[in-house]
Every structure is written in C-alpha cells, then in structure tokens.
N, C-alpha and C positions, 0 to 999 in steps of 0.2 A: 425516304422521300427525296427526290432529286432537287438540285438547286433551282431549276426552273419552276418546279411545282411549289417549292417553298416560297419563291418570290410571288407567285400567283396567289398563294394562300395569304401572304402578308398583306395584300391589297384587296382581298376579297371582301365584299360587303353586299348583302349580309353574310353571316358566318357560314363557311363551308367546312363540314367535318373532314378530318384526315381520311385519305383514301383507303379503301379496303381494310378497314378495321385496324389501321396501324397508328399507334401513338407516337409522340415524339420520342426519339431515341431508338426507333425500329422495333419496339416491343409491341406485339399484337394487342390491340385494344378490343375488348369483348363488348359487343353491342348489348348483350343480355344484361350485363351488370348496369350499364348506363340506363337502359330502357326501364328496368325494374326500379332503379333508384328514382327515375323521373316519375313513374307511376306512384311511388311511395310519397314523393313530395307533393304531388297533386292531391292525393287522398288526405294528406296531412292538413291541407287547407280546409277541407270539409270540417274537420274537428275544431279547428281554430275559429272558423266562422261560427260554428255551433256555440263556442264559448261566448262570443260577443252577442250572439242572438239570444242567449239566456236559456237555450233548450237544454234540459238535463241530460246527463250522460247515461244513455240507456233509458228504457221505459217500457210501459206495458204494450204500446202499439208497435206494429212491425216497422213503420216508418221511422220512428224515433230510435228503436232498438238497432236497426241496421245502419242508420246514419252514424251511430257510434261504433258499431261492430266493424264496419268496413275499414275504419281508420285504425283498428288494432294492428293491422299489418305494418303500420308505419315505423314505430320504434324498433321492433325486431329486425325489420329489413334494413333500416337506416344503420343500425349498429353492426349487424352481421356483414353487410356489404362494405361497411367501412373497414372491417377486418380483411375482407377479400381484396379491396382496393389497396390496402397497405401491403399485402403480399405481392400483388402485381407491380406496385410502385417499387418495392424492393428488388424485384427482378429487373426492372428498368435501370435502377441505380447500380445494381451489381455490387453493392457494398452494404453489409449489415449495419456497420457503424453509422453510415450516412442515413440509412432508413431510421435507425433509432433516434438520431438527432432530429430528423424531420418530424417524427411522431411526437417526440417530447415538446418540440417548439410549437407545433400546431395544436397539440393538446392544451398546453398552457394558454395559448391564444384563445382557444374556445372557452376556457374557464373565464378568462377576462371578459370576453364578449358577453357571456351569459350574465355576468354581474353588472354590466354597464349598458351596452347598446341594446341587448335583447330585453333586459329589465325595463329600460325606457320605452322600447317599442310596445311592450305589453300594457304599460300603465300611463305613459306620457307624464310621469311624475319624476321629479328630480330629488325628492327626499328619500335617499337610499337607506336611511337609518330605520325606517318603519317597516320595510318589507323587502326581503331578498329571497329569491327562489333558486333552489338547486334543481333545475329542470333538465330537459333531455340533452341540451348542449353542454351543460356543466358535466353531466354524467359521461357524455361522449368524450369530452376533453380529458377527464381523469382516466378513463379507460385507455385512451391513446397513450397517456403517460405511462401507465402500467404495461401496455403492450410494447412500448419502447424498450422495456427491460426484458420482455419475454422473447423478442424476435431474435435474440442471440442463440436461442434453442432451435432445434430442428423443427420445421413447420408441422410435422406430424405430432411431435410432442406438444407443441403449443395448442394444436387443435384438440387433442384428446384431453389436455388439461382443461380447456374451455368446456368441453362436454361434461367432464367430471364436476366442474363448478356448478354448471346448470342443474345437473341431476342430483347433486348432493348439497344443494344450497342451504338446506335446513341446518347444516352444521354451523353455519354462520350465525344462527340464532342462539347458540349455546354460550359463547364467551360472556355476554352480559350477565347471565345467570350464575356464572362462576366467580364473578367479581364481588368482593365484600360490599354489603349494602351501603356503607359509608363512602365508598369510592365509586359507586355506580353512576352518580350524576356526572362526575368529571369524565369517566370512561365513555358515557353516552354522548358527550359533546363531540367525540370523534366517531364512535362506532355507529351513530345514527346515520352517518353518510355511507357506511358500508352495508348495513342490513338493519331493517327496522327492529327496534327494541322497546318502543314506547317511551323513549327518553327525549330530552331536549337537545337539539343539535346546537353546535357552536354558533354564536351570533344570533340566535333565535331564527335561523334560516328555516324556511319551509322546504322540506326535502321531498320532492316529488319522485325523483329517480335515484335510488341507491345504486352502489357500484356492483353489488351481487344481486342477481346473476348476470348483469349486463357485461361485465368484463369477460365472463365465460362465453357469452354470445359473440363478442368481438374476437376472442381468441379462437373460437370454433370457426368463425368466418375466415380468419387468417389461415388456419389449416385447410379449410375448404378451397382456398386459392390453388392448392396443388392439383385439385381435380380440374380446375378451369384451364390448366396448362396442357391437359391431355389432348390428343387428336380429337377432331370433332365427333366422330362416331362413338368412340369409347366414352368421351365426356357426356354425350347425350344419354347413353345407356346408364352410366353411373348416376346422372342427375335424376333420371326417371326412377330408378330403383330406390335411391335414397329418399326422394320426395314422396313416393308412394308409401314406402315403409313408415316414414314419419307421420304422414297424414292418416294412414290406416291405424297406427298405434294410437293416435289421438282419438279417432272415432270410436274405437273399441273401449278405451279407458274412460273417455268422457261420457259415453253413453251409459256405461256401467255405473259410474258415480252419480250421474243424473237420475238414474232409476232407483238407486239405493239411498242417496244422501241429499238430493236436491241440488240447486245451484250454489255456487260459491263466488259469484262475480259481483257485479254492481247493481243488479236489477231486482233482487227479491228472492223468493223461495219457491216451494214446490207447486204453488198454484199456477205458475207460468207454464206455457206450452213446453213440451219436451225439447223441441228444437232450440228454444231460447236457453233452456238450462244447459244443454250440451255446448252451445256456443259461448255462453257467458262465463268466461274463465278469468281468474284473478290476474290483474295486470300490475298491481302495486303491492309487493314486488312481483315481477312476472313469474308465474308458476311454470312448471315443466309442461303442463298441458297447454297453457297459453302459447308457449314458444313452439310446441309441436304443431298447434293449430295454425299458426301464422307462417312459420318458416317452411313447413312441409309443402304447402301448395305453391309457394313462390319458387322453391327449388324445382318442383315438377314443371313449372311454366318456363323455366330458363331455356330449354331447347327451342321452344316456340318463339320466345323473345329474341333469340339470336337470329331467327329467320324472318322476323316481322319486317314488313316494308309498308310504305305509304306515309301520308302526311301526319297521321296520329303517332305512328312509331317514331318518325323523325322528330316530332315535337317532344315526345317523352325523352328521347335520347339527348336532345339539346338541354332540357332541364336537368337531366340526370348527370350531365357533365359539369354542372356548376351548382350542386345542391346547397352548399353553404351560402352562396350569393342569394339563391332563391329564399332560403330560410330567413336570412337577415332582412330581406325586403318584404316578405309576405306578412309578417306580424304587424308592422306599422301600417301597411296598406290595408289590411283587414280592419285594424283599429279605426283608421280614418273613415273607411267605408261604413263601419258601424255608427260612428258619430253622425255621418251624413244621413244614413237611413233613419236614425232616431229623430234627427231634425225634421226630416220630411214627414215622419209619422206622427210626432208629438209636438213639434215646434221647439224642442229642446234637444241638445246633443247628449245630455246625461253622461258626461264624462265621469261622474262620481260612481257610476255603476262598475267602472273598470279600474278602480284604484288598486285593487288586489288581483287583477287579472294575472294568470288565467283562472283564478278563483273569482269569477265575475259575480256581482250581486245584482242581477237583473230581476226586478219584481215580476210577478206572474203577468200583470197587465202590460208589461213592456216586452214580453217575449215575442219573437218573430214566428211566423208560420214556416213550415218546412219548405214551401215553395219559394218564399222570400230568401231563406237561407241558401238554397241552391242557385237562385238567380245571382245573388251577391258573389257566391263562390265562383260561378262561371265567368262573370265579368273580371274578377280578380285574377283568375288563372290566365285569362287571355292577356291581361296587362303584364302579368309576371312572365309569360312566355316571350313577349316582345323584349322585355328587359334582359331575360336570360340569353336570348339569341344574340343581342348586342354584346353582352358581357363575354359570352363564349368566344366571340370573334376577337375581342380585345385580349382575352387570356391566351388564345391560340397564337396570337402574334407576339406574345411576350412570355414564352414558356419558362424562362429561367428567372423571371422577376418575382417579387413578393406576392404577386397575384396567384402563384401556385398554392398558397395557403388558404385561399378563399374560393 
C-alpha cells in the first residue's frame, strides 16, 4: 500500500477495506476466510437468540430442528479458520517465535475474557462463585495456547497431527479408565477439560467445550493454510476436491449409521425422519461425522466466497475481519433484547431465567415463537454490523496497537 493510499485509509469513514485483498504488511488477504467467518458469526447469533428465547436445541418440527442445525457450522468454522488465520498471520510476521508469542498471549486473553466479560454478558450477574462456564471462547483460547507450541513444527506436520486427533479422539477417553479409582476424582478435575469422562471439573465449572477434538480442528486449519497460499486456480481445485470428499464421506457414513443404528445427536431416536437422523450428529464432544458434515461444505464454498461481490458479501467480510469484537458485543446485546421482549410480552423482564445462561431456564409459557426469534436476530445483526464497520475502521488505522488482539 502506497503512502498516499495509507493516508487516505487513515482518514476514511466509514471503513474502507484494504485494496485488492492485501493486508497490512503486503501479505495477500483472502476474502473467502473473512467472508465465511462473517457468515459463521451471523449464524451464531441465531443460536444465542434461541437460548434467550427458550426454544429447545433441536426438536420434532423442521423449523426448530433447522434453526439449531444451521448453527452447527459455527464452532467448527470458528476454530478451523482461527487455525488458518494463525498460519496466514505467521506468514505476515515472518517469525515463528513472534507467532507463538502472539498466539499464547491472545489465547490467555480469551480465557480471561470467557471467565469475566463473557460470563457477565450471558448472565448479567456478578457472583462468579456460583457458576462458571468453559465455553467456546475458553476452548478457543486454550487451543491457541497449545497451537503456540505446535507452530514450531512444519505446517504439514501440524495439520496431519490435527487430523489424527480428530479421527482418533476416542483414545482420549482411555486415560481416566486407567487411573486407580481412588485417584480418579483428582485426575478428573483436570481431564474433564480435555475430554469427557463423567467426572467433576476443577472449580465446579460447567464444561461445554472440551479441548479434544477442537485442538485437532485448529491444528488442521493451520495446516490447511498452506493450501490457501497456492495460486488461485490450483487452490480452487484443491478446495473443491477436499470439500466434496469430506462431504461425500459424511453422507455415506451418516446415512449408513442412520439406517442401522438411528440418530446419535440431540433430538431423539429412530422415529424421526431419516434426514433428521442423518443431520443430527453429536456436537459435545464433536464427533468425526459432525466435523465432516460442517467443515466439508464450507471448504467447498470457499472458491465461490472468494469471488462473491455485492453488499451482502461486503457486510459478511466486514464482520469476519473483527469476529472477536462481534462476539463480545453480541451476547450482552441479545441479552438486553431478550429482557426488553419479555417486558413487552409479559410486563416483566424475567432476568432470573438467564442466571445460568446459556443454560437458560425459560418456562414453556415464556418461550418465543420462531418468527419473533428471527425478528430479534435480524435487528441485532443490523446493529452489530454498524458497530463492526466502525470498529474495523478503528482497527485498520491502528494495525500495531493492542487492538490487533480483538
């Protein structure tokens, strides 16, 4: 970027993206990664509005089922593309040590945010002794800390290690069984953060996201970054082949299991339609089929995302460039929206329903309709876009400040 262009960008308002897909430092910025991250963040808001609306996760009707299912793409994409972004950031830095320090610092910051700012946003409660959540940002932070150690290996080695962790994740269920019965509770206080063993985590924390297989997803995303540095034609070919292979493997395996064993996800058994049983895969912890189902289609779409133009694409790119800012803002915004909707509907805010959010305790008579859920979602996303556009401009004008961590 020339000096004159930089000066214009510094005074631009509203935010104007860097020209021709170029990031600060001269490293090419890929629209597909930012656009898909933006889509992921927008879909995430559907699920979190659903939490405050009291609508169950999954259900017998197509509307409720797909309201939950479409948001399954969020966590895998969020974590996978965080690994890819780490690889691309390392290319810009040109220093593995600097990348490692950045990942460790940002990861620990995310852990701290999960236990403080994000916990408050979910519940609006200041008594942190009664309920703490190891949620997606907690998991993302610790995965970054682990990735900080792995990036000293060759990217291909990191990527294949990640694939191995994902597909051999059942191995991590074995250690608790090998520990003597008397030592198992103490062992479980730590291991419950790694992989579920049915034990009590340290501090009585509610563990929603364990580290395995997610560290494998992030490491695979880091190795995937090497594909994103190929020339455009070869990259598109590789993305289509990989995505179609992953999606095809999911369809074959999930269909076979649904026909022979029934569903294994959140919504029930064999009485459900076959399509529901195929799509309803285990998220906690994320099974191999769950990850194939979600990551395969996203990889297939990347060439189209790179070419996408128009105001919708621009909006998704803007959000995708500041995903953590969006995340930190969207939970308290949705929470406030829920209190206002409850006040309008019942005359009371009913903040007590959200004391343990995201495990909200909304009674059946207080649940929203799907139409109201999507209306609140649309309004909130519009407000979040305005905020993200402003923040992206601030961040672009201060690329070397602490803002690069958010």
